[in-house]
C-alpha positions as CSV (number, residue, x, y, z in Angstrom):
1,X,123.6,154.1,89.9
2,X,121.8,150.8,89.1
3,X,120.7,148.7,92.0
4,X,119.9,145.0,91.4
5,X,117.7,143.7,94.2
6,X,116.5,140.3,95.1
7,X,113.2,140.0,96.9
8,X,112.2,136.4,97.5
9,X,114.9,135.4,95.0
10,X,114.9,138.9,93.7
11,X,117.0,141.1,91.6
12,X,116.4,144.8,91.6
13,X,118.2,147.3,89.5
14,X,117.7,151.0,90.4
15,X,119.1,154.4,89.9
16,X,119.8,157.0,92.5
17,X,118.9,160.6,91.8
18,X,117.1,159.6,88.6
19,X,114.4,157.1,87.5
20,X,115.1,153.7,89.0
21,X,115.5,150.4,87.1
22,X,114.6,147.6,89.5
23,X,114.6,143.9,88.8
24,X,113.6,141.6,91.6
25,X,112.3,138.0,91.9
26,X,109.5,137.3,94.3
27,X,110.4,133.6,93.8
28,X,112.7,131.4,91.7
29,X,116.2,132.3,93.0
30,X,117.7,129.7,95.4
31,X,114.7,127.4,95.1
32,X,112.8,125.3,92.5
33,X,109.4,126.6,91.5
34,X,107.4,129.6,92.5
35,X,109.0,131.7,89.7
36,X,108.1,135.4,89.6
37,X,110.3,138.2,88.5
38,X,109.6,142.0,88.4
39,X,111.2,144.7,86.4
40,X,110.6,148.3,87.4
41,X,111.7,151.6,85.9
42,X,110.3,155.0,86.9
43,X,106.5,154.6,87.0
44,X,106.3,151.3,85.1
45,X,106.4,147.7,86.5
46,X,106.5,144.5,84.4
47,X,106.1,141.0,86.0
48,X,107.6,137.9,84.4
49,X,105.8,134.7,85.4
50,X,103.6,134.0,88.4
51,X,104.2,130.5,89.5
52,X,103.7,128.2,92.5
53,X,105.7,125.5,94.1
54,X,104.4,122.4,96.0
55,X,104.9,122.2,99.7
56,X,108.0,120.7,101.4
57,X,107.7,117.8,103.8
58,X,107.6,120.0,106.9
59,X,104.7,122.1,105.5
60,X,102.0,119.8,106.9
61,X,98.6,120.3,105.4
62,X,99.7,123.0,102.9
63,X,98.4,122.6,99.4
64,X,100.7,125.0,97.5
65,X,103.1,127.9,98.0
66,X,103.0,131.1,96.1
67,X,105.2,134.3,96.1
68,X,104.5,137.1,98.5
69,X,103.2,139.9,96.3
70,X,102.9,142.6,98.9
71,X,105.2,144.9,97.0
72,X,103.1,144.6,93.8
73,X,99.9,145.2,95.7
74,X,101.3,148.3,97.2
75,X,102.3,149.5,93.8
76,X,99.5,148.0,91.7
77,X,98.8,151.3,89.9
78,X,102.2,151.0,88.2
79,X,102.0,147.3,87.2
80,X,101.5,147.3,83.4
81,X,101.6,143.6,82.5
82,X,102.3,140.0,83.6
83,X,104.3,138.3,80.9
84,X,104.4,134.5,81.0
85,X,107.3,132.5,79.5
86,X,105.5,129.1,79.2
87,X,102.6,127.1,80.6
88,X,104.1,125.0,83.4
89,X,102.6,125.2,86.9
90,X,105.7,126.7,88.5
91,X,105.3,129.7,86.1
92,X,101.5,130.1,85.9
93,X,100.1,128.4,89.0
94,X,100.1,131.6,91.1
95,X,98.0,133.6,88.6
96,X,94.6,132.9,90.1
97,X,95.8,134.2,93.5
98,X,97.8,137.2,92.1
99,X,94.9,138.4,89.8
100,X,92.5,138.6,92.8
101,X,94.7,141.5,94.0
102,X,96.1,142.8,90.7
103,X,93.8,143.6,87.7
104,X,96.6,143.3,85.2
105,X,96.7,142.2,81.6
106,X,98.3,138.8,80.9
107,X,100.6,138.4,77.9
108,X,101.3,134.9,76.8
109,X,101.8,132.6,73.7
110,X,98.9,130.7,72.2
111,X,99.2,127.4,74.1
112,X,100.2,129.1,77.4
113,X,97.2,131.4,77.2
114,X,94.9,128.4,76.5
115,X,96.1,126.7,79.7
116,X,95.9,129.9,81.7
117,X,92.3,130.6,80.6
118,X,91.3,127.2,81.9
119,X,92.7,128.1,85.3
120,X,91.0,131.5,85.2
121,X,87.6,129.8,84.4
122,X,88.0,127.7,87.5
123,X,88.8,130.7,89.6
124,X,85.9,132.8,88.1
125,X,88.4,135.4,86.8
126,X,88.3,134.8,83.1
127,X,85.8,137.6,82.2
128,X,87.6,140.2,84.3
129,X,91.1,139.5,83.2
130,X,92.5,141.0,80.0
131,X,94.5,138.5,78.0
132,X,96.8,139.4,75.1
133,X,98.2,136.8,72.7
134,X,101.9,137.2,71.8
135,X,104.4,135.1,69.7
136,X,108.1,135.0,69.4
137,X,108.2,137.9,67.0
138,X,105.9,140.2,69.1
139,X,107.2,143.6,70.2
140,X,105.6,145.5,73.1
141,X,106.1,148.9,74.6
142,X,105.3,149.8,78.2
143,X,106.4,153.3,79.1
144,X,110.2,153.1,79.2
145,X,110.3,149.4,78.3
146,X,110.5,147.8,74.9
147,X,109.9,144.1,75.1
148,X,110.7,141.4,72.6
149,X,110.8,137.6,72.7
150,X,112.7,134.7,71.2
151,X,111.6,131.0,70.9
152,X,113.2,128.4,73.1
153,X,112.9,124.6,73.4
154,X,111.3,123.1,76.5
155,X,109.1,120.2,77.4
156,X,106.0,122.2,76.5
157,X,105.5,124.1,73.2
158,X,105.4,127.8,72.8
159,X,108.1,128.6,75.4
160,X,109.8,132.0,75.0
161,X,112.6,134.0,76.5
162,X,112.1,137.7,77.3
163,X,114.3,140.6,76.4
164,X,113.6,143.9,78.1
165,X,115.2,146.9,76.4
166,X,115.5,149.5,79.2
167,X,117.2,152.9,79.4
168,X,120.0,151.2,81.3
169,X,120.6,148.4,78.8
170,X,119.2,144.9,77.9
171,X,117.9,142.6,80.6
172,X,117.4,139.0,79.3
173,X,115.3,136.4,81.1
174,X,115.8,133.0,79.5
175,X,112.7,131.2,81.0
176,X,113.2,127.4,81.2
177,X,115.1,126.2,78.2
178,X,117.2,123.6,76.5
179,X,118.6,123.3,73.0
180,X,116.9,120.5,71.1
181,X,118.1,120.1,67.6
182,X,115.5,117.5,66.7
183,X,112.4,118.8,68.5
184,X,109.1,117.0,68.3
185,X,107.3,120.0,66.8
186,X,110.2,120.9,64.5
187,X,110.4,124.4,66.2
188,X,114.1,125.2,66.8
189,X,115.3,127.6,69.4
190,X,116.0,131.0,67.8
191,X,119.8,131.1,68.2
192,X,120.0,134.0,65.7
193,X,118.0,136.3,67.9
194,X,120.0,135.3,70.9
195,X,123.2,136.1,69.1
196,X,121.8,139.5,68.0
197,X,121.1,140.4,71.6
198,X,124.6,139.4,72.6
199,X,126.1,141.5,69.8
200,X,124.0,144.5,70.9
201,X,125.2,144.0,74.5
202,X,123.4,142.3,77.4
203,X,123.6,144.2,80.7
204,X,122.3,141.4,82.8
205,X,121.3,137.8,82.0
206,X,119.0,135.8,84.2
207,X,119.4,132.2,83.2
208,X,117.8,128.8,84.1
209,X,120.1,126.8,86.4
210,X,118.0,123.7,87.0
211,X,120.4,121.3,85.3
212,X,123.6,123.2,86.0
213,X,125.0,120.1,87.8
214,X,124.5,117.8,84.8
215,X,127.4,117.5,82.4
216,X,127.0,117.3,78.6
217,X,123.8,117.9,76.7
218,X,120.2,117.1,77.5
219,X,118.9,114.4,75.1
220,X,116.2,115.1,72.5
221,X,112.6,114.2,73.1
222,X,112.6,112.2,69.9
223,X,114.9,109.7,71.6
224,X,112.1,109.1,74.2
225,X,109.6,108.6,71.3
226,X,111.7,105.7,70.0
227,X,111.8,104.0,73.4
228,X,108.1,104.4,74.0
229,X,107.4,103.0,70.6
230,X,109.5,99.9,71.5
231,X,107.6,99.4,74.7
232,X,104.4,99.5,72.8
233,X,105.7,96.9,70.4
234,X,106.5,94.5,73.2
235,X,103.4,94.9,75.3
236,X,100.6,92.4,75.0
237,X,98.0,93.7,77.4
238,X,96.8,97.2,78.2
239,X,99.4,100.0,78.4
240,X,99.2,102.7,81.0
241,X,101.5,105.7,80.6
242,X,101.9,108.1,83.5
243,X,103.6,111.5,82.8
244,X,103.2,115.2,83.5
245,X,99.9,116.6,82.1
246,X,101.8,119.6,80.7
247,X,104.5,117.6,78.9
248,X,102.9,118.0,75.5
249,X,105.9,116.5,73.6
250,X,105.8,113.4,75.7
251,X,102.1,113.0,75.1
252,X,102.6,113.4,71.3
253,X,105.1,110.5,71.5
254,X,102.4,108.4,73.2
255,X,99.9,109.4,70.5
256,X,102.3,108.4,67.7
257,X,103.1,105.0,69.3
258,X,99.4,104.3,69.9
259,X,98.6,105.1,66.2
260,X,101.5,103.0,65.0
261,X,100.3,99.9,67.0
262,X,96.6,100.3,66.6
263,X,95.7,101.3,70.1
264,X,93.0,103.7,71.3
265,X,93.9,106.2,74.0
266,X,91.7,106.9,77.1
267,X,92.6,110.0,79.1
268,X,92.3,109.6,82.8
269,X,92.9,112.4,85.2
270,X,91.2,115.9,85.1
271,X,94.4,117.9,84.6
272,X,95.6,115.5,81.8
273,X,92.2,115.7,80.1
274,X,92.1,119.5,80.2
275,X,95.6,120.0,78.8
276,X,95.1,117.4,76.1
277,X,91.8,119.0,75.1
278,X,93.3,122.5,74.9
279,X,96.5,121.3,73.1
280,X,94.4,119.4,70.5
281,X,92.0,122.3,70.0
282,X,94.9,124.7,69.4
283,X,96.8,122.4,67.1
284,X,99.7,121.4,69.4
285,X,98.7,117.7,69.6
286,X,98.0,115.7,66.5
287,X,96.2,112.4,66.2
288,X,93.5,110.6,64.2
289,X,90.0,111.9,64.9
290,X,89.0,108.5,66.5
291,X,92.2,108.0,68.5
292,X,90.7,109.2,71.8
293,X,88.0,107.2,73.6
294,X,86.1,107.9,76.8
295,X,87.3,106.1,79.9
296,X,84.0,104.2,80.1
297,X,84.9,102.5,76.8
298,X,88.0,100.9,78.2
299,X,86.4,97.6,79.1
300,X,84.6,97.3,75.8
301,X,87.8,96.9,73.8
302,X,90.4,94.1,73.8
303,X,93.3,94.7,76.2
304,X,95.9,94.9,73.3
305,X,93.9,97.8,71.8
306,X,94.0,100.0,74.8
307,X,96.4,102.7,76.0
308,X,95.6,104.7,79.1
309,X,97.2,108.1,79.5
310,X,97.2,109.1,83.1
311,X,98.3,111.6,85.7
312,X,100.2,110.3,88.8
313,X,103.9,110.0,87.6
314,X,104.8,111.6,91.0
315,X,102.8,109.3,93.2
316,X,100.4,112.1,94.2
317,X,97.9,110.5,96.6
318,X,94.8,111.8,94.7
319,X,96.1,111.2,91.2
320,X,94.5,108.8,88.8
321,X,97.4,106.3,88.7
322,X,97.7,106.1,92.5
323,X,93.9,105.5,92.8
324,X,94.3,102.7,90.2
325,X,97.2,101.2,92.2
326,X,95.0,101.2,95.4
327,X,92.0,99.8,93.5
328,X,90.0,102.9,94.4
329,X,89.6,104.4,90.9
330,X,86.0,104.5,89.7
331,X,86.7,103.6,86.1
332,X,90.0,101.8,85.9
333,X,91.4,98.8,87.8
334,X,94.9,97.4,87.4
335,X,94.8,93.9,85.9
336,X,97.5,91.2,85.7
337,X,99.2,91.7,82.4
338,X,99.0,95.5,82.3
339,X,102.1,97.4,81.4
340,X,102.6,100.7,83.3
341,X,105.2,103.1,82.0
342,X,106.5,105.9,84.3
343,X,107.5,108.4,81.6
344,X,108.9,110.9,84.2
345,X,111.5,110.9,87.0
346,X,110.5,111.7,90.6
347,X,110.8,115.3,91.6
348,X,113.1,115.5,94.7
349,X,111.0,114.7,97.7
350,X,108.5,112.5,95.8
351,X,110.6,109.4,95.7
352,X,108.7,107.7,98.6
353,X,105.3,108.4,97.0
354,X,106.5,107.0,93.7
355,X,108.1,104.0,95.2
356,X,104.9,103.2,97.2
357,X,102.8,103.5,94.0
358,X,105.2,101.2,92.1
359,X,105.0,98.5,94.8
360,X,101.2,98.6,94.7
361,X,101.2,98.3,91.0
362,X,103.4,95.2,91.2
363,X,101.1,93.7,93.8
364,X,98.2,94.2,91.4
365,X,100.0,92.1,88.8
366,X,101.2,94.9,86.5
367,X,104.5,95.0,84.7
368,X,106.0,98.3,85.7
369,X,108.7,100.2,83.7
370,X,110.3,102.8,86.0
371,X,113.7,104.3,86.4
372,X,114.4,104.0,82.7
373,X,116.2,107.1,81.6
374,X,115.2,106.3,78.0
375,X,111.5,107.1,78.7
376,X,112.2,110.5,80.1
377,X,114.4,113.5,79.2
378,X,114.6,116.8,81.0
379,X,113.2,120.0,79.6
380,X,116.2,121.9,80.9
381,X,119.6,122.4,79.4
382,X,122.6,120.7,80.8
383,X,126.0,122.3,81.3
384,X,127.0,122.5,77.6
385,X,123.7,124.2,76.7
386,X,124.0,126.6,79.6
387,X,127.5,127.6,78.3
388,X,126.1,128.0,74.8
389,X,123.5,130.4,76.1
390,X,126.2,132.4,78.0
391,X,128.4,132.5,74.9
392,X,125.4,133.7,72.7
393,X,124.4,136.4,75.2
394,X,127.8,137.6,76.4
395,X,126.3,139.3,79.4
396,X,128.2,141.9,81.5
397,X,126.5,140.7,84.7
398,X,125.2,137.2,85.2
399,X,122.5,136.2,87.7
400,X,121.7,132.5,87.8
401,X,118.1,131.8,88.6
402,X,115.6,128.8,88.7
403,X,117.4,126.4,91.0
404,X,118.6,125.6,94.5
405,X,121.7,127.4,95.7
406,X,124.1,124.6,94.8
407,X,122.8,124.8,91.2
408,X,123.2,128.6,91.1
409,X,126.8,128.2,92.3
410,X,127.6,125.6,89.7
411,X,126.0,127.8,87.0
412,X,128.2,130.7,88.2
413,X,131.3,128.5,87.6
414,X,130.1,127.7,84.1
415,X,129.7,131.5,83.5
416,X,133.2,132.1,84.7
417,X,134.5,129.4,82.4
418,X,132.9,131.2,79.4
419,X,134.7,134.4,80.2
420,X,132.3,136.3,82.5
421,X,134.2,138.4,85.0
422,X,134.0,136.5,88.4
423,X,133.2,139.8,90.1
424,X,130.2,140.2,87.8
425,X,128.7,136.8,88.7
426,X,126.0,137.6,91.3
427,X,125.0,134.6,93.5
428,X,122.2,135.9,95.7
429,X,119.7,134.6,98.3
430,X,116.1,135.7,98.6
431,X,116.0,139.3,99.7
432,X,119.6,140.2,98.7
433,X,120.1,143.6,97.0
434,X,122.8,143.8,94.4
435,X,123.9,147.4,93.5
436,X,125.5,148.2,90.2
437,X,127.0,151.7,89.8
438,X,129.2,153.0,86.9
439,X,130.0,149.4,85.8
440,X,130.7,148.2,89.4
441,X,128.5,145.8,91.3
442,X,128.1,145.0,95.0
443,X,125.6,143.2,97.2
444,X,124.0,145.8,99.4
445,X,121.0,145.8,101.7
446,X,118.6,143.0,102.3
447,X,114.8,143.2,101.8
448,X,112.3,141.0,103.7
449,X,111.1,138.0,101.6
450,X,108.9,135.0,102.3
451,X,106.3,132.5,101.1
452,X,102.5,132.7,101.2
453,X,101.1,129.3,102.1
454,X,97.8,128.1,100.6
455,X,95.7,125.7,102.8
456,X,92.3,125.0,101.2
457,X,90.6,128.4,100.8
458,X,93.0,130.1,103.2
459,X,95.6,132.3,101.6
460,X,98.5,133.3,103.9
461,X,96.6,132.5,107.1
462,X,98.9,129.6,108.0
463,X,102.3,130.7,109.3
464,X,105.3,129.3,111.1
465,X,103.4,129.0,114.4
466,X,100.6,127.0,112.9
467,X,103.1,124.8,111.0
468,X,105.0,124.2,114.2
469,X,101.8,123.1,116.0
470,X,100.9,120.8,113.1
471,X,104.4,119.2,113.3
472,X,104.1,118.8,117.0
473,X,100.7,117.1,116.6
474,X,102.0,114.8,113.9
475,X,105.0,113.7,116.0
476,X,103.7,113.3,119.6
477,X,99.9,113.9,119.5
478,X,97.8,116.0,121.8
479,X,96.7,115.7,125.4
480,X,93.6,117.6,126.5
481,X,93.1,118.3,130.2
482,X,89.5,119.3,131.2
483,X,88.7,120.5,134.7
484,X,85.8,122.5,136.3
485,X,86.5,124.9,139.2
486,X,84.0,126.3,141.7
487,X,83.2,129.9,141.0
488,X,82.9,130.6,144.8
489,X,86.1,129.1,146.3
490,X,88.1,127.8,143.3
491,X,88.0,124.2,144.4
492,X,87.8,121.4,141.8
493,X,84.3,120.3,141.1
494,X,84.8,118.0,138.2
495,X,87.9,116.4,136.7
496,X,90.6,116.6,135.9
497,X,89.8,114.4,132.9
498,X,92.5,113.6,130.3
499,X,91.8,112.9,126.7
500,X,94.7,111.6,124.6
501,X,94.8,111.6,120.8
502,X,98.0,110.4,119.1
503,X,100.0,110.3,122.3
504,X,99.1,107.1,124.2
505,X,96.1,104.8,124.3
506,X,94.4,105.6,127.6
507,X,93.1,102.1,128.3
508,X,96.7,100.7,128.0
509,X,98.3,103.6,130.0
510,X,96.0,103.8,133.0
511,X,98.9,104.2,135.5
512,X,100.5,107.0,133.5
513,X,97.1,108.8,133.2
514,X,96.4,108.4,136.9
515,X,99.7,110.0,137.8
516,X,99.0,112.8,135.3
517,X,95.6,113.5,136.9
518,X,97.2,113.6,140.4
519,X,99.9,116.0,139.1
520,X,97.3,118.3,137.6
521,X,95.2,118.3,140.8
522,X,98.2,119.1,143.0
523,X,99.3,121.9,140.6
524,X,95.9,123.5,140.5
525,X,95.6,123.3,144.3
526,X,99.0,124.8,144.8
527,X,98.2,127.7,142.5
528,X,94.9,128.4,144.2
529,X,96.6,128.3,147.7
530,X,99.1,130.9,146.4
531,X,96.1,133.1,145.2
532,X,97.1,132.5,141.5
533,X,93.6,132.2,140.2
534,X,93.9,133.8,136.8
535,X,93.1,131.2,134.1
536,X,96.2,132.0,132.0
537,X,98.4,131.3,135.1
538,X,96.6,128.1,135.9
539,X,96.8,126.9,132.3
540,X,100.5,127.7,132.0
541,X,101.3,125.9,135.3
542,X,99.4,122.8,134.2
543,X,101.1,122.8,130.8
544,X,104.6,123.2,132.2
545,X,104.3,120.7,135.1
546,X,102.5,118.1,133.0
547,X,104.9,118.6,130.1
548,X,107.9,117.9,132.3
549,X,106.3,114.8,133.8
550,X,105.3,113.3,130.5
551,X,108.7,113.9,129.0
552,X,110.4,112.2,132.0
553,X,108.1,109.2,131.6
554,X,107.8,108.8,127.9
555,X,110.5,111.0,126.2
556,X,107.7,112.5,124.2
557,X,106.3,116.1,124.0
558,X,102.6,116.0,123.2
559,X,100.8,119.3,122.7
560,X,99.0,119.9,126.0
561,X,95.7,121.8,125.9
562,X,94.3,122.7,129.3
563,X,90.5,123.5,129.3
564,X,89.4,125.2,132.6
565,X,85.7,126.0,133.2
566,X,83.9,127.6,136.1
567,X,80.6,126.5,137.6
């Protein structure tokens, strides 16, 4: 029997009464980002990708979210390798946290490994992490697994799909992909290898669902290059291009346009500078030796000779472009006549941040090009490309991954349209277990799954209770009640004093505060008269009585923090 299990978006295949084949995702199914998949057979475990995702709106104060790797830590002696499909944050961003618990070799292509090594340097993990370079023709063996790869097109070079030849059959993980027939780097996706896998017989296909709702084909990056070049031709002043730091193909388009129109490029933003440096050192970005200048040289050249390549296409508060828009950047200030090109579309949830940045740029006198679909194309395949992948692979079982549930569902419909048996299309939530036995599949038990929240240096120490408190504080503020009781007879010696932060301004709400003080005094007196002198009882009574009173008066529920002292 084969059991396909989903932990945190996971798929797990296992056998009963003989060595188990388990495939499970610790992230990446039913969500966007935080991709991590695990394949396990007998005593061997292989991990595919180790990504992060950025916090949702209700995750107040959280920096990033990574997968819960409890299962891997408990079985770390059996983890043989972490294989990375490409160098985007949602596939590599969790590595610094994972490798602190798992001393596991990393297998990645040249550019991907270069970006990973920069992350490991920052985390002081480079020297203790074994790193193995692979390419699309590499073949690896880990116990019962034979692993091969095939090249794909994406918005970053060196992206690969992964094929795991297991005792139970082929498991194919597509990674992020599209089919670009005129790629910037002239590296085509290896359709021949995909067709060979399909001819051999694919047991289960795990395929990217990000653009499953978009009809047709995803346009080529070369089309974006032509549009960027046209904007360079029209611009008279400085040009500022904001895009994702890891979108190497988009950056190459900017390089080509700058070279064509005689502009120098200044890189602004630490992540952008790091990725450009790595890509140029490894030969993935090409430009004249004197094309790049330092940011402190910007004001030394004429405006029509300058192009600034910047982070901040998502309106991130601390990004270079956002600081420029607010006039807080140390080196670059937006000037009237500047042309700012947003060469990216907002990630869902970032629309307000991007809109705010655009408004600030307009106020500073810039000409802003945004919402132009011709200066951005997706790195993910649309419906016709997803169907092409399905037709090439011809899987027996199909598990859509990389996307929210509605995208997985749409991808399942596309699979059905290409001839996959509807009963073999497995739409799963995080933690679902899909069991396959003698050619039959069913969804079985459910395994606990969850996120690990990173807040500063804290890993996993912020949970739902802390987030709930932060949400309460952000909505209605906090009210601190301070009172000192006599140690001898329990009478009030000092207070109650009320301190308000984010609830009401005390000087303008004196009547409300006075009533609250009277209520706290009477509540404490009543409790003491009833011989309820335990501090926990006193605090609970104050919190409940005062909470009801404040809600009746204001229809707000501030966090109430009673502080009781003895003297």
